[in-house]
C-alpha angles and dihedrals in degrees: 000000000000116000109285121217118211103181104288093350125095118205125196129187117220113196123214103173147323122227132181117217133179112272093223091056092057097033108029097185097040110142136207084247091059092051092045091054091046091052091059089076107007132061128187128162090225090062126092128175092252120071092219092064100030119108129198119220112217129191123206112203147135131231124219119203119201105210123177091323093316121110118216120191114203114202122350106218125220104315129215129283094016117148103227134174092218109076100218090062098036120119096338126190105193129159090235095131092049091050088050089053092045086057088056103262133111120195090255090057095064110099098177136025116196119191116200087204138342104255117135096255093054104048106034099108091049082096141029132198113259124170089338095311137102108241132174108277092208104054096186098044135101110220117216116211128174116246095225091058095043090052095043100046094036089065100034102067088144087079095088105206095039093038091054093049093048090051099050103023108032108026095053088056094050091047091049090056097242098111123103110194116202142169116264087258109063140137116232100178134351136181126161095276102014137058151140120216146156130239127182119265101172127186107063084067130347093258102034113145142183120236111218125195130190132181131160092348095309119118136201139177129207099207101190109194099335080114132009110182136024090251092075091068087062092058112009096191095054109129121247120209097230098050120121090211114013098189091049092048090052090054092048095047092046091051091049094051093046092047097052103027111128095008134115096253110124118215128218106194120198098229110025112119124224129351084023106170124082151113137287112241132183114252115183108297093342136033143271134204119243104203114210 
């Protein structure tokens, strides 16, 4: 993704990895009709007309927003050296920090870390391994976590992937005194015509949120995992395997699409591969994604 401008804000994408996965694993009730509708406006070498052979290509990345001399990192991917029960995230060795440097940011340059939710593929680089201990990767940053997710994942360690991530990528930040725990509706920064704020988007996790940005009349939404793949625009209520509450997520996703369809609000999804950013558009009785 090229650097995006949003008024006075500058937005960089930092890639950790891309991974293909079976469509039927992520969307257990996906149909050939869903894929046919998707194919009318979206092409991907991983897709086939039949659900059993179709793959979804997922990108895992962060966004960095340069805002009035402050650098805000949104979602921190999987992280390196993390022990995970899910194979794709286990003991990774990715050049994420080198890519962050290439984008113009050292860890010490990050002032604020915002997590749309506390799943393992959104919090991993919150910490790094140093002398056998997990320490905050971004020493000068305040980390913003939502209270419902902190409370839920802090007491549900029996969920392996999320419990592992909480233990090594969230709790050490809290213990280091760098965490700022907020409600899912919260203002990060506000001026007359510029701001960054959170709004609740529950379902994928109890404390999932949207991160909104506005500058000079332009708007953007960093949508986290409210949707993962373009196929969800074809059928917004389609269950996703990793949702905390699939019905609630479907309602949240549908409301989001309805509210912002055919507007100038640019989306920055957490898992869309290049070109990643785009706009929600009405397509018949559902929606499509206009990349660009």
